Phi, psi and omega in degrees: 000318179298322180294320177296321178298316179295324178297316178299320180295317180296322178295319178297318179296320178295318176297316178298319179292320177298317180297317180296317180296322179297315180294326182274320189237354187304307184301332183273339183264345181284145177290152180292132178286167181293156178300155180302154182300134181288127181292141181231163173221173182249139172292122185244159176240134180172184179280130178242121180261132183257141183230158167238120179263141181207160176241149181191212182215162181271148171207154179289145175282159182054049184296136177266115181265130177265114190248141175297128185289157178275091181265004180085001181252183178277221178294150182234139179282144176271122181257343178208138183206134176289159179286152178293127180087002180286141181277129178231158178254167177302127182094350178290145176282132181248318181223137174237135181248157183296125183251017185304311182295318179290327175296318177297316179296323178295314180298319180295316180292322179293323174297314178296324180292317178297318177296319180295323179298317178294322177297320177297315179298316180295317179299318179294319178298315179295321178297317180295322180293318180295318181294320178295322180294320177293321179298318178297317178295326180292318177297323178294320178294320177297321179291320178298319178298319180297317179296316181295322178295321177297320178293323182291338178293343180268007186297332183294331183255000181259160176300157185298321181295314179297321178296320179295321178297320180296320180296318176296323177296322179294315180298316178298320179293320180294318178298320182291322176297317179297320180293317180296320178300315179293321179292325178297318180293319178296318180292324177299314178297318181296321180295314179300319179296317181296321178291321179300320179297316180291325178293325176296315177298322176296314180297321178299316178293325179291322177296319179296320180294315179298321179297317179295320178296319180296317181296317178299316179297322183287343181276005167249107185270122180248157180281132176271342177221161177282144179170191181258136181284129176241103181289145180268159180288141182268108176249021179293109179075009180257128181242030179277071186297130178083358181256167181290133179245129181290157178288167177297151175215169181300132181102340179290154177264139181229138179279151174302135181088357179272135177279122183267320182211161176223151180236106182289155176279117187290344182268356182222093183264150175211162177246150180239125181230145173258120189240144178298148186300331183295334182269000184296323181291345184266347187258148177205157179296141180095352180292142181287153180215156176241132184241132172242121178271125186301323181284354178235072184297144177085358181245143177232140181240138178282143179213181182207141179296122179264317184204152177237123182272184179284157180274133179222172177110171181293162181303329183273355180211060180283129180223160177226155180271136175236126180253131186238122179275137177267135186276327178225081182293166181247147180293344179276358180286147178223149178299137178091356175297136179289142182216155173244136185242138177234105187258126178280116185258352179164168178222130176263118185275132175047053181253154175282131181211156174222165175296153185304323182287353178273353180258131183238153180229137178197130176058037177080000180262151173238126187208165175235157177263108182270136181281128178232168181301332182264001182135192180266132183239129179292141179223125181293143178223166176250126179277119177271315180197151185235140168242185183293329185237351184225154174229137178263124184228164171226158181111001177226165181264151175295139179096348178294147174264130183235154183280144176266357176219154184290112182299325180296317180292323178296322180294317178298318177296322180296316180294322178296321179293319179297316180297321181292322179293318180292335181280349178295146179294141181279000000 
């Protein structure tokens, strides 16, 4: 019994020592386990849909742009401006421009017009007076001719000298009448010409006054449709290319022909996105799109590519504008809301595909790591088309298992971890 007791004590001590050694030194003495299992996927065959994702903002379709009128002057100050996003109705005033210069031109033209009107009245009065004077002289000459002719009828009973005097008096009266008749016609033409000159000056002044009134009226920009005001960026004199430009505000100067604000059509919404040049060849008008409005989480709207703009930007960041029309807009949408667009660019029918991370490239080769009984073996494939999450390939069979991570890199990391653990002090 004593011997068995000693054996039991020794066994207890050995177990306790082993447990203590395991707790103190076990993690450092154990061999490094194998690397975690390499994730794999299966080469599948099916329809692959390709997308182009982009970000942009909403704006109304058939946008009404409020443009600074061509008044013939330079920049014009903004004296009144609606707030960005403010709701306006048809006929409401949105923008008012400084009319000081046009007011001065109007007053000047009205003064010239009033003076021209008086000149016309004076010219007509003077013309009428001259014509009446000639008419009176003409009537006098006709009377003198009549009297001279009556006197000449007595020539048969008068001395020859007196008769001759009467004949000369008739000729003189006739010549004077003929001259007055000719002078009357000339003076009538001269009077008409003088009046016409004054009327031309009057018409010129009236045109200037009407133009100034029209310019003044055009410098108050009103909404032709109901909608929300979207102020435009003010780039007057700013050369901060590629940087944020603030919208117009009261007191800013605007050039003729410059758009200050726009009012989108609330019944026809569209989105505007700036997309990289590399995706331009994949996009075309009429392609279906899916729109997510950031301010409306959880909702998706169907859309369609309406137009593709020209490519702009520096060589290292060339982009083009893509406009996407929304088929069923929501009343809660507002201009300038941020949105995400997912445009369907095509579908590959019954194609072999794997996730994008299963395709590897090195030294101009494209390959996948195929799982075999002895490990993963690289196999060259041909890339047909790539999407953000899938690649269509040829050169492998459907159903093969391929690695989603590079086995060589995982092996290197495992060896580095093993070396690091072995280097720890015991």
